[in-house]
C-alpha positions as CSV (number, residue, x, y, z in Angstrom):
1,M,133.1,168.3,106.7
2,S,129.4,167.5,107.6
3,S,126.6,168.8,105.5
4,P,122.9,167.8,104.9
5,D,123.7,167.7,101.2
6,P,126.4,165.0,100.7
7,Y,127.4,166.6,97.4
8,N,127.7,170.2,98.8
9,Y,131.4,169.7,99.4
10,F,132.1,169.3,95.7
11,S,130.1,172.3,94.5
12,S,129.7,174.8,97.4
13,W,132.3,177.1,95.7
14,M,129.9,177.6,92.7
15,D,127.6,179.8,94.7
16,K,130.4,182.1,96.1
17,P,131.4,185.2,94.2
18,R,133.7,184.4,91.2
19,Y,135.6,187.7,91.5
20,N,137.6,189.2,94.4
21,R,136.0,192.6,95.2
22,E,139.4,194.1,96.0
23,T,141.4,192.9,93.0
24,G,138.7,192.3,90.4
25,K,140.4,188.9,89.6
26,L,138.9,185.4,89.8
27,T,139.1,184.0,93.3
28,E,141.4,181.0,94.0
29,D,138.3,179.0,95.2
30,F,136.6,179.5,91.8
31,K,139.8,178.7,89.8
32,E,140.5,175.6,91.9
33,G,136.8,174.5,91.8
34,L,136.6,174.9,88.0
35,T,139.8,172.9,87.6
36,E,138.3,170.1,89.8
37,F,135.0,170.3,87.9
38,M,136.7,170.0,84.5
39,S,138.7,167.0,85.8
40,F,135.5,165.4,87.0
41,A,133.9,166.1,83.6
42,S,136.8,164.6,81.8
43,I,136.0,161.1,83.1
44,Q,132.5,161.2,81.5
45,N,132.3,158.9,78.4
46,I,130.8,161.5,76.0
47,M,133.6,164.0,76.8
48,R,136.3,161.3,76.2
49,E,134.7,160.2,72.9
50,T,133.8,163.6,71.4
51,N,135.7,166.3,73.4
52,T,132.3,168.0,74.0
53,M,130.1,168.4,77.0
54,L,126.9,170.1,78.1
55,C,127.6,173.6,79.2
56,P,126.2,174.5,82.6
57,C,126.7,178.3,82.3
58,P,123.6,180.5,82.9
59,N,123.4,181.2,79.1
60,C,123.5,177.6,77.9
61,L,121.6,176.1,80.9
62,N,123.1,172.7,80.4
63,N,121.3,172.4,77.0
64,K,124.1,173.0,74.6
65,N,126.8,170.4,73.8
66,L,130.0,172.4,73.2
67,E,133.7,171.8,72.8
68,V,135.4,171.5,76.3
69,I,137.5,174.6,75.8
70,V,134.4,176.6,74.9
71,V,132.6,175.4,78.0
72,K,135.6,176.3,80.2
73,R,135.6,179.8,78.7
74,H,131.9,180.2,79.3
75,L,132.3,179.1,82.9
76,F,135.2,181.5,83.6
77,K,133.2,184.3,82.0
78,N,129.6,183.6,83.2
79,G,129.9,181.2,86.1
80,F,127.5,178.3,86.6
81,M,123.7,178.3,86.2
82,P,121.9,178.8,89.5
83,G,121.4,175.6,91.5
84,Y,123.8,173.5,89.4
85,R,125.5,170.7,91.5
86,Y,127.8,167.8,91.0
87,G,129.5,165.3,93.3
88,I,130.7,161.8,94.0
89,R,130.2,159.6,97.0
90,M,130.7,156.0,97.9
91,E,127.6,153.9,98.8
92,R,127.2,150.4,100.1
93,V,124.5,148.3,98.2
94,N,124.1,144.6,99.0
95,Q,127.5,144.3,100.5
96,C,129.2,146.0,97.5
97,K,130.7,149.4,97.4
98,I,129.6,151.5,94.5
99,M,130.5,155.0,93.4
100,V,127.5,157.3,92.8
101,V,127.8,160.4,90.7
102,V,125.3,163.1,90.7
103,V,125.2,166.0,88.2
104,N,122.3,168.5,88.6
105,N,120.2,165.9,90.5
106,I,120.7,163.1,88.0
107,F,122.3,160.1,89.7
108,R,124.5,157.6,87.9
109,V,126.3,154.6,89.3
110,L,129.8,154.0,88.2
């Protein structure tokens, strides 16, 4: 999948409708994407240490540190704040492969 935004693959589902118009239920894309996102979040140190994370829903705007289960409920109910993105990609720096993580345009090397 080619895209000008290398992280788009990981978060393109966030901008799609959460609910199926015909059934009124959450879409499979959203449920799968949220599961993937929560798995990604679970590798972050703060979440492993405190079982909390910043909530990227449109009400909290990534400013409130909440318990993981509360964040998941917020995201199911409210979706993600506009423009929120996350992703992982491999880069080559000085002959070494490194993993780069981006969350809402903040880059971190793992």
